C-alpha positions in Angstrom: -30.0 3.1 16.7 -30.5 -0.7 16.2 -28.5 -0.5 12.9 -25.8 1.5 14.6 -25.4 -1.2 17.4 -25.6 -4.1 14.9 -22.9 -2.4 12.7 -20.8 -1.8 15.8 -21.1 -5.4 17.0 -20.4 -6.8 13.5 -17.1 -4.8 13.0 -15.8 -5.5 16.4 -16.4 -9.2 16.0 -14.4 -9.1 12.8 -11.5 -6.8 13.7 -11.3 -6.8 17.4 -11.9 -10.6 17.7 -10.3 -12.0 14.7 -10.5 -15.6 16.1 -14.0 -16.4 14.9 -16.1 -19.2 16.1 -16.3 -22.3 13.8 -19.0 -24.3 12.5 -19.4 -26.5 15.5 -19.8 -23.6 18.0 -22.3 -22.0 15.6 -24.5 -25.0 15.8 -24.2 -25.3 19.5 -25.1 -21.5 19.9 -27.9 -21.9 17.5 -29.3 -24.9 19.5 -28.9 -23.1 22.9 -30.8 -20.2 21.5 -33.6 -22.2 20.1 -34.0 -24.0 23.6 -34.2 -20.5 25.1 -36.7 -19.7 22.7 -38.9 -22.5 23.6 -38.5 -21.9 27.2 -39.5 -18.3 26.6 -42.5 -19.3 24.6 -43.7 -21.5 27.5 -43.2 -18.8 30.0 -45.2 -16.3 28.0 -48.0 -18.7 27.5 -48.1 -19.4 31.1 -48.1 -15.5 31.8 -51.0 -15.0 29.5 -53.1 -17.7 31.0 -52.6 -16.2 34.4 -53.5 -12.7 33.3 -56.5 -13.8 31.4 -59.6 -13.0 33.4 -62.0 -15.8 34.5 -65.5 -15.6 33.6 -66.9 -16.0 36.9 -64.9 -13.1 38.3 -66.4 -9.7 37.8 -63.4 -7.2 38.2 -63.7 -3.4 38.3 -62.6 -1.4 35.5 -59.5 -0.3 37.2 -58.5 -4.0 37.7 -58.9 -4.8 34.1 -56.8 -1.9 32.9 -54.1 -3.0 35.3 -54.4 -6.5 34.0 -54.2 -5.3 30.3 -51.2 -3.1 31.1 -49.4 -6.0 32.7 -49.9 -8.0 29.7 -48.7 -5.3 27.4 -45.7 -4.5 29.4 -45.0 -8.3 29.5 -45.3 -8.7 25.7 -43.0 -5.6 25.2 -40.3 -7.1 27.4 -40.8 -10.5 25.2 -40.1 -8.5 22.0 -37.3 -6.5 23.4 -35.6 -9.9 23.9 -36.8 -11.1 20.5 -35.1 -8.2 18.8 -32.0 -8.6 20.6 -32.0 -12.4 20.0 -32.7 -11.8 16.4 -29.7 -9.5 16.0 -27.4 -12.0 17.6 -28.7 -14.8 15.3 -28.1 -12.7 12.3 -24.8 -11.7 13.5 -23.6 -15.3 14.1 -25.1 -16.4 10.9 -23.5 -13.7 8.8 -20.1 -14.3 10.4 -20.4 -18.1 9.6 -21.6 -17.4 6.0 -18.7 -15.2 5.2 -16.1 -17.4 6.8 -17.6 -20.3 4.8 -17.7 -18.5 1.5 -14.2 -17.4 1.8 -13.0 -20.9 2.5 -14.7 -22.4 -0.6 -12.1 -23.2 -3.3 -12.5 -21.0 -6.3 -14.0 -22.9 -9.2 -12.5 -22.8 -12.7 -15.4 -23.8 -14.6 -17.4 -21.8 -16.8 -20.7 -22.9 -15.2 -19.5 -21.7 -11.7 -18.0 -18.5 -13.3 -21.3 -17.7 -15.0 -23.2 -18.4 -11.7 -21.2 -16.0 -10.0 -21.5 -13.2 -12.6 -25.1 -13.9 -12.7 -25.3 -13.5 -8.8 -23.7 -10.0 -8.7 -27.0 -8.3 -8.5 -27.9 -10.3 -5.6 -24.8 -9.0 -3.9 -25.9 -5.3 -4.2 -26.5 -5.2 -0.3 -23.4 -7.3 0.6 -21.0 -6.1 3.4 -18.3 -5.1 1.1 -20.6 -2.8 -1.0 -21.9 -1.2 2.3 -18.5 -0.4 3.5 -17.4 1.0 -0.1 -20.1 3.4 0.1 -20.0 4.1 3.8 -16.5 5.0 4.1 -15.0 8.5 2.9 -12.5 7.6 0.4 -9.9 10.1 -0.9 -11.2 11.8 -4.1 -8.5 11.5 -6.3 -7.8 10.0 -9.8 -4.4 8.5 -9.3 -3.9 7.0 -12.9 -4.7 10.1 -14.7 -2.2 12.3 -12.3 0.3 9.7 -12.7 0.1 10.1 -16.6 0.3 14.0 -16.4 3.6 13.6 -14.0 4.9 11.1 -16.4 4.4 13.2 -19.3 5.9 16.4 -17.8 9.0 14.5 -16.6 9.2 12.9 -20.0 9.4 16.4 -21.6 12.1 17.5 -19.3 14.4 14.3 -20.0 13.9 14.9 -23.8 15.2 18.4 -23.4 18.1 17.2 -21.2 19.1 14.8 -23.8 19.0 17.2 -26.7 20.4 20.3 -25.0 23.3 18.5 -23.3 24.3 16.2 -26.2 28.0 17.4 -26.2 28.5 17.2 -22.5 29.4 14.4 -20.4 26.7 14.1 -17.8 25.0 10.9 -17.1 22.5 9.9 -19.9 19.1 10.0 -18.4 16.7 7.1 -19.4 12.8 7.2 -19.5 11.5 7.7 -16.1 9.9 4.8 -14.2 7.1 5.7 -11.8 7.4 4.3 -8.4 5.8 4.3 -4.9 2.2 4.2 -3.7 0.8 6.4 -6.4 2.0 4.4 -9.4 1.2 1.2 -7.4 -2.4 2.3 -7.6 -3.2 3.3 -4.0 -2.6 6.3 -1.6 -3.6 6.6 2.0 -4.2 10.5 1.9 -5.4 12.9 -0.8 -3.9 16.3 0.3 -0.2 15.0 0.5 0.1 12.7 -2.4 3.6 12.7 -3.9 4.2 11.3 -7.5 7.8 9.7 -7.3 9.6 8.8 -10.5 12.9 7.1 -10.8 15.3 8.2 -13.7 17.8 5.5 -14.5 21.1 6.9 -15.5 23.5 5.4 -18.0 27.2 6.6 -18.3 28.2 9.0 -21.0 30.7 8.5 -23.7 34.0 7.5 -22.6 32.8 6.5 -19.1 31.8 3.2 -17.3 29.9 2.6 -14.0 30.8 0.0 -11.6 28.7 -0.8 -8.7 30.1 -1.5 -5.4 27.4 -3.2 -3.2 28.8 -2.3 0.2 30.0 -5.2 2.4 30.4 -8.6 1.0 27.2 -10.5 1.2 25.1 -7.6 2.6 21.7 -7.7 1.6 20.0 -4.5 0.5 23.2 -2.7 1.3 22.8 1.1 1.9 26.5 1.9 1.8 26.7 1.1 -2.0 28.6 3.2 -4.3 28.9 3.9 -7.9 32.5 4.0 -9.2 33.0 5.9 -12.3 36.0 4.9 -14.6 37.2 6.5 -18.0 37.3 4.2 -21.1 39.5 4.7 -24.2 37.7 6.0 -27.2 40.5 5.9 -29.6 39.6 2.5 -31.0 36.9 0.1 -30.7 34.4 1.6 -33.5 33.2 4.4 -31.3 31.2 6.9 -33.3 32.2 9.9 -31.4 32.8 12.5 -34.1 35.8 15.1 -32.7 35.5 13.6 -29.3 39.1 13.5 -27.6 40.0 10.4 -25.5 40.1 11.3 -21.9 42.8 8.6 -21.3 45.2 9.6 -24.3 45.0 13.3 -25.1 47.0 15.8 -23.1 45.0 17.4 -20.4 45.5 21.1 -21.6 44.1 19.8 -25.1 41.2 18.4 -23.3 40.6 21.4 -21.3 40.7 23.9 -24.3 38.6 21.8 -26.8 36.3 19.5 -24.9 33.8 19.7 -21.9 34.9 18.1 -18.7 34.4 14.6 -17.9 32.0 13.3 -15.5 34.7 12.6 -12.9 35.3 16.6 -12.9 31.8 17.5 -12.6 29.4 15.0 -10.5 32.0 13.0 -8.8 33.8 13.1 -5.5 37.0 11.2 -6.0 36.1 8.4 -8.4 32.5 8.0 -7.2 29.3 9.5 -8.5 27.9 12.0 -5.8 24.3 12.0 -5.0 24.1 15.6 -3.9 26.1 17.0 -7.0 23.9 15.0 -9.3 20.7 16.3 -7.6 22.0 20.0 -7.6 22.9 19.6 -11.4 19.2 18.6 -12.2 17.9 21.4 -10.1 19.7 23.9 -12.3 18.7 22.1 -15.4 15.0 22.3 -14.4 15.1 25.9 -13.5 16.5 27.0 -16.8 14.8 24.7 -19.0 11.2 24.9 -17.5 10.0 27.8 -19.8 10.5 25.7 -22.9 8.8 22.5 -21.6 5.5 21.9 -23.4 2.6 22.9 -21.1 4.7 24.6 -18.6 2.5 27.7 -18.8 -0.2 25.9 -17.2 1.8 25.5 -13.8 3.7 27.8 -11.4 7.0 26.0 -10.5 8.5 25.8 -7.3 11.4 23.6 -6.9 11.8 22.4 -3.4 15.3 22.0 -1.8 16.4 18.5 -1.6 19.9 16.9 -1.3 19.3 13.6 -2.7 16.4 14.2 -5.2 14.7 16.8 -7.2 11.0 17.7 -5.8 8.9 20.1 -7.9 5.6 21.6 -6.6 3.4 22.5 -9.6 0.5 24.9 -9.1 -2.1 25.1 -11.8 -2.6 28.7 -13.1 -6.3 28.3 -13.5 -9.0 29.1 -10.9 -8.6 25.6 -9.5 -5.1 26.2 -8.2 -4.6 22.6 -7.7 -1.0 21.4 -6.7 0.9 18.6 -8.2 4.0 17.5 -6.4 6.7 15.4 -8.4 9.8 13.9 -6.8 12.4 12.8 -9.2 15.1 10.2 -7.9 18.0 8.8 -9.8 19.3 5.4 -10.0 21.6 3.0 -11.9 20.2 -0.4 -12.6 21.8 -3.5 -11.1 22.7 -5.6 -14.2 19.4 -6.4 -16.1 17.4 -6.8 -12.9 14.6 -4.7 -11.5 16.9 -3.7 -8.6 18.6 -0.4 -8.7 21.1 1.8 -6.7 18.9 4.8 -6.0 19.4 8.2 -4.6 16.2 8.0 -2.3 16.7 9.3 1.2 17.6 6.7 3.9 16.6 6.4 7.5 20.3 7.1 8.5 20.8 10.5 10.3 24.0 11.2 8.2 24.5 9.4 4.6 27.6 10.2 2.8 27.0 12.1 -0.5 28.7 9.1 -2.4 26.5 6.5 -0.8 23.6 5.1 -2.9 20.8 2.7 -1.5 19.9 -0.5 -3.0 16.2 0.0 -3.8 13.2 -2.5 -4.9 10.9 0.2 -5.8 10.9 -0.8 -9.5 10.2 -4.4 -8.4 7.4 -3.5 -6.1 5.7 -1.5 -8.8 5.8 -4.5 -11.2 4.4 -6.8 -8.5 1.4 -4.6 -8.1 0.9 -4.3 -11.7 1.1 -8.0 -12.1 -1.4 -8.7 -9.3 -3.8 -6.1 -11.0 -3.7 -8.1 -14.2 -4.4 -11.4 -12.3 -7.1 -10.2 -9.8 -10.8 -10.0 -10.6 -12.0 -6.5 -11.8 -13.8 -6.0 -8.4 -10.6 -6.7 -6.3 -10.2 -4.8 -3.1 -6.7 -5.6 -2.4 -5.4 -1.9 -3.1 -8.4 -0.4 -1.0 -7.6 -2.8 1.9 -4.0 -1.3 1.7 -5.2 2.3 1.3 -7.6 1.9 4.3 -5.0 0.3 6.6 -2.5 2.8 5.8 -4.7 5.6 6.9 -4.8 4.4 10.5 -0.9 4.3 10.7 -0.4 8.1 11.0 1.1 9.2 14.2 2.3 5.7 15.1 5.6 3.9 14.7 4.4 1.6 12.0 5.7 2.4 8.5 3.7 2.0 5.5 6.4 -0.2 4.1 6.0 -2.7 6.8 2.3 -2.8 6.1 2.8 -3.1 2.2 5.1 -5.9 2.9 2.5 -7.7 4.9 -0.1 -7.1 2.1 2.3 -8.4 -0.5 2.8 -11.7 1.3 -0.8 -12.2 1.9 -1.6 -11.5 -2.1 0.6 -14.5 -2.7 -0.8 -16.7 0.0 -4.4 -16.0 -0.5 -6.2 -16.6 -3.7 -6.9 -13.5 -5.6 -10.3 -14.6 -6.1 -10.7 -13.9 -2.4 -9.9 -10.3 -2.5 -13.2 -9.2 -4.1 -15.4 -6.7 -2.5 -17.7 -9.1 -0.8 -14.6 -10.5 1.2 -13.6 -7.0 2.3 -14.1 -7.5 6.1 -12.3 -10.9 5.8 -9.2 -9.5 4.2 -8.9 -6.6 6.6 -9.0 -9.3 9.2 -6.3 -11.1 7.7 -4.1 -8.1 7.4 -4.5 -7.3 11.1 -3.9 -10.8 12.1 -0.8 -11.2 10.1 0.7 -7.8 11.6 -0.2 -9.1 15.0 1.7 -12.4 14.6 4.5 -10.7 13.0 4.8 -8.5 16.1 4.5 -11.4 18.5 7.3 -13.3 16.5 9.2 -9.9 16.2 9.7 -10.8 12.5 8.5 -9.7 9.1 10.3 -10.9 6.2 11.5 -8.6 3.4 9.2 -9.7 0.4 12.0 -10.1 -2.4 14.7 -11.8 -0.3 14.6 -15.5 -0.1 10.9 -15.7 -1.1 9.8 -18.4 -3.6 6.6 -16.9 -4.2 7.9 -13.7 -5.8 6.3 -13.8 -9.5 8.8 -15.0 -12.2 8.3 -11.7 -14.3 10.0 -9.8 -11.5 13.8 -10.0 -12.3 16.1 -10.2 -9.4 19.6 -10.8 -9.0 20.3 -14.5 -8.4 21.6 -14.0 -4.8 18.2 -12.4 -3.9 16.3 -15.7 -4.4 18.9 -17.6 -2.7 19.4 -15.2 0.3 18.2 -15.8 3.8 15.1 -13.7 4.5 15.7 -10.3 6.0 13.8 -9.5 9.0 12.2 -5.9 8.9 11.3 -6.4 12.6 15.0 -6.8 13.8 14.9 -3.7 15.8 11.8 -5.0 17.9 13.7 -8.4 18.4 16.8 -6.3 19.9 14.7 -3.8 21.8 12.2 -5.0 24.4 10.9 -1.5 25.1 10.3 -1.0 21.3 8.6 -4.2 21.0 6.2 -3.4 24.0 5.5 -0.2 22.4 4.7 -1.8 19.2 2.2 -4.0 20.7 0.4 -1.1 22.5 0.3 0.7 19.3 -1.1 -2.2 17.6 -4.1 -2.4 19.9 -4.6 1.4 19.0 -4.5 0.6 15.2 -7.1 -2.0 15.7 -9.3 0.4 17.5 -8.8 3.1 14.7 -9.9 0.6 12.1 -13.1 -0.2 13.8 -13.9 3.3 14.3 -13.2 4.0 10.8 -15.3 1.1 9.5 -18.2 2.4 11.7 -18.1 6.3 11.2 -16.6 6.2 7.6 -13.8 8.7 8.4 
């Protein structure tokens, strides 16, 4: 019971009251408690003197028993106080030690590094280790399953390129894993979706031209991919018997050559998202039986108008299920930004509209951080844990992920180790609360000078004004008030999760 009360006090002090006391207040608190201890010691001594029997007095046996009972009761009262006082002193001392340790600058010297490595065994009972063992984490091997998903999709794409060599469909490039699973975290075990973006290049005799919505609009969701025919009569094209779509009679083209992309997957002059997804659905159903390893799975293709979503169930006794979602995209120049077929928040999205997506850049960011962070970094577990408490609220995992990405570039990576687990959770909750109060959460990749250089962005991304992801809260007072109420619930959920482990 005492341990449970102590844990409750500790978590509540770290999460519900993030503005922790400073060093000066700790010293004052300790001084008052020492004064109180001296006072209680004096009172106890006086009580013992009063209760001590005088030699000249002959008390009956009953009076002696009463006196010793009173003495025992008084002593028990004092020990109860000392137990509570000891817990409070330990609590304040632990909070002060964690705060002081997190604020110390990381040393780059070999001596300090060796000392840290040599003291790892002393951290066996640190707070981070306790919570790591106490919390019920999802039982999943994301890296292993991600590799399985990549291999299966890779086999499908190889078949697509070999079987459709004489057709004029988009040329599908190797898939890129995106989303939380490929970033190394996932909030829940049972509904993990392994998402892959399949880049597309134009087929022979065609060209893609990206139209990025309104002029100057950032992350335009109304972007389009215009398809144009190119002359293949000259220019060194190695196209064998291919006829030029521009300079051969239409009747001859219809009789001797497969139709152009404009006649198959386009609406007007624009590449159609829904037609592209439907085309790939049909291909998967027809080609699955010849995919290596397909006999290990029962295939179910889920209906989806903007992607291809597969549910694969193992044919062995485990009957484990793997859900893969394949989206399609066209790269914007040589950057890590794509026009993607991924679903939008809009109720109705025209089939020729593609969304500007940063999903590939986000995966590269987390892989970059994983290479730079210490081996026992807890930044992904912090993100995973906070994402678990968002279920049923108006907060999106994307807003949470954006907050964590900002903190990863402003807090030294050495401060994200297991021993700093509670402090980083405190930082995440405090950052979200400040963003809510200010009604502003900046998009990570727009106008942010802290984006790692290895992430390739269009030039106007780095020069752009930051995009406010909380713009709706700034425009709708009711939505803002509701978000503040939900944040209180999030804080309570996190406290309960830390205390009870689930």
